[in-house]
C-alpha positions as CSV (number, residue, x, y, z in Angstrom):
1,M,11.4,-8.6,-104.1
2,I,10.5,-5.0,-104.3
3,Q,7.2,-4.1,-105.8
4,Q,6.5,-0.7,-107.1
5,I,3.0,0.6,-107.2
6,S,2.3,3.8,-109.1
7,I,-0.8,5.8,-108.2
8,E,-2.0,8.1,-110.9
9,G,-3.8,11.1,-109.7
10,A,-4.4,14.8,-110.5
11,N,-1.7,16.1,-108.3
12,A,1.8,14.7,-109.3
13,S,3.4,15.5,-105.9
14,T,0.7,13.6,-104.1
15,S,1.1,10.8,-106.5
16,I,4.9,10.6,-105.9
17,N,4.6,10.9,-102.2
18,S,2.0,8.2,-101.8
19,S,3.9,6.0,-104.3
20,N,7.1,6.4,-102.3
21,T,5.3,5.7,-99.0
22,T,3.6,2.6,-100.5
23,N,6.9,1.4,-101.9
24,L,8.6,1.8,-98.6
25,T,5.8,0.0,-96.8
26,I,5.9,-2.9,-99.3
27,R,9.7,-3.1,-99.0
28,L,9.5,-3.3,-95.2
29,I,6.9,-6.0,-95.3
30,N,8.8,-8.0,-97.9
31,E,12.1,-7.7,-95.9
32,L,10.3,-8.8,-92.7
33,Q,8.9,-11.8,-94.6
34,I,12.3,-12.7,-96.0
35,T,13.8,-12.3,-92.5
36,N,11.2,-14.6,-91.0
37,L,11.7,-17.2,-93.8
38,S,15.5,-17.1,-93.3
39,A,15.1,-17.4,-89.6
40,K,12.9,-20.5,-90.1
41,I,15.4,-22.0,-92.4
42,E,18.4,-21.3,-90.1
43,N,16.6,-22.5,-86.9
44,P,13.9,-24.9,-87.8
45,T,11.8,-26.5,-85.1
46,P,12.2,-30.3,-84.8
47,W,9.4,-32.4,-86.2
48,W,8.7,-34.0,-82.9
49,Y,7.6,-30.6,-81.5
50,D,4.6,-30.6,-83.9
51,P,1.4,-30.5,-81.8
52,A,-0.5,-32.6,-84.4
53,L,2.0,-35.4,-84.1
54,A,1.8,-35.3,-80.3
55,G,-2.0,-35.5,-80.7
56,V,-1.8,-38.5,-83.0
57,I,0.7,-40.3,-80.7
58,L,-1.4,-39.6,-77.6
59,G,-4.6,-40.8,-79.4
60,A,-2.8,-44.0,-80.5
61,V,-1.6,-44.7,-76.9
62,I,-5.0,-44.1,-75.4
63,T,-6.7,-46.2,-78.0
64,F,-4.3,-49.1,-77.4
65,L,-4.8,-48.9,-73.6
66,L,-8.6,-48.7,-73.9
67,T,-8.6,-51.7,-76.2
68,Y,-6.4,-53.7,-73.9
69,V,-8.5,-52.8,-70.8
70,L,-11.8,-53.6,-72.6
71,S,-10.5,-57.0,-73.9
72,W,-9.2,-57.8,-70.4
73,M,-12.6,-57.0,-68.8
74,Q,-14.4,-59.0,-71.5
75,R,-12.0,-62.0,-70.9
76,K,-12.6,-61.8,-67.2
77,N,-16.4,-61.7,-67.7
78,E,-16.2,-64.8,-70.0
79,L,-14.1,-66.7,-67.4
80,R,-16.7,-65.9,-64.7
81,Q,-19.5,-67.2,-67.0
82,Y,-17.4,-70.3,-67.8
83,E,-16.8,-70.9,-64.1
84,Y,-20.5,-70.5,-63.4
85,Q,-21.3,-73.1,-66.0
86,L,-18.8,-75.6,-64.7
87,L,-19.9,-75.1,-61.1
88,S,-23.6,-75.5,-62.1
89,R,-22.9,-78.7,-64.0
90,T,-20.8,-80.0,-61.1
91,R,-23.6,-79.2,-58.7
92,M,-26.0,-81.0,-60.9
93,F,-23.8,-84.1,-60.7
94,L,-23.5,-83.8,-57.0
95,D,-27.3,-83.4,-56.6
96,F,-27.9,-86.6,-58.5
97,P,-25.1,-89.0,-57.3
98,T,-26.7,-91.8,-59.3
99,T,-25.4,-90.3,-62.5
100,P,-23.6,-92.9,-64.6
101,E,-19.8,-92.8,-64.4
102,N,-19.4,-92.5,-68.2
103,E,-21.2,-89.1,-68.1
104,I,-18.9,-87.9,-65.3
105,T,-15.8,-89.0,-67.0
106,G,-17.0,-87.5,-70.3
107,F,-17.5,-84.2,-68.4
108,I,-14.0,-84.5,-66.8
109,N,-12.4,-85.2,-70.1
110,Q,-14.2,-82.3,-71.7
111,I,-13.1,-79.8,-69.1
112,Y,-9.5,-81.0,-69.0
113,L,-9.1,-80.4,-72.7
114,D,-10.2,-76.8,-72.3
115,S,-7.4,-74.5,-71.3
116,K,-9.8,-72.0,-69.7
117,L,-10.1,-74.5,-66.7
118,F,-6.6,-73.5,-65.5
119,E,-7.5,-69.8,-65.4
120,I,-10.5,-70.1,-63.1
121,N,-10.3,-69.9,-59.4
122,S,-12.4,-72.9,-58.4
123,R,-10.8,-75.5,-60.6
124,N,-9.5,-77.4,-57.6
125,L,-12.9,-77.4,-56.0
126,I,-14.5,-78.8,-59.1
127,T,-12.0,-81.5,-59.6
128,E,-12.0,-82.6,-56.0
129,A,-15.8,-82.8,-55.9
130,L,-15.9,-84.9,-59.1
131,K,-13.1,-87.2,-57.8
132,K,-15.1,-87.8,-54.5
133,L,-18.2,-88.3,-56.5
134,M,-16.6,-91.0,-58.6
135,R,-15.1,-92.7,-55.6
136,R,-18.5,-92.5,-53.8
137,E,-17.1,-90.6,-50.9
138,S,-18.8,-87.9,-48.9
139,F,-18.7,-84.5,-50.8
140,S,-20.9,-82.4,-48.6
141,S,-18.2,-79.8,-47.8
142,E,-17.4,-79.4,-51.5
143,K,-21.1,-79.1,-52.4
144,E,-21.5,-76.3,-49.8
145,Q,-18.4,-74.5,-51.2
146,I,-19.8,-74.8,-54.7
147,E,-23.1,-73.4,-53.6
148,N,-21.4,-70.4,-52.0
149,R,-19.3,-69.8,-55.1
150,I,-22.3,-69.9,-57.4
151,R,-24.0,-67.3,-55.2
152,E,-21.0,-65.1,-55.4
153,L,-20.9,-65.4,-59.1
154,R,-24.6,-64.6,-59.5
155,K,-24.0,-61.4,-57.5
156,Q,-21.2,-60.4,-59.9
157,F,-23.3,-60.8,-63.0
158,K,-25.1,-57.7,-64.3
159,P,-28.7,-58.3,-65.4
160,K,-29.1,-57.9,-69.1
161,F,-32.3,-56.2,-70.1
């Protein structure tokens, strides 16, 4: 890959000298390029050392983790809201103990079919209060615990404006 450049000028000796110098420079540059190419071919860097690939992998991992954390937080918030609804409805039944039994059993059947009931913290409190209400026993301690839990949940909710 030797390129020759001829420079035409008035002085032939100057033309030859600058042509030789130019040819020598071009030869050196071409040899350096060939040496660099052969060095790359002989000792290639592995594909996993590529910084672009590392960036893509890191971005994918961060995206996966953020998606997981956000879905976990959303699920936790939904469970709090569901627990608040169940506690409010249970408190309503406890406030009006003359509620017909078919409404209470309908509510119990409805919440037992929902799998989210087993993920909330106050499921035992709700079921015990409803059992005592149906047996017409005293449920004042459960009512107080339900009131306290409702207050705690209200503090955890962020106001939406």
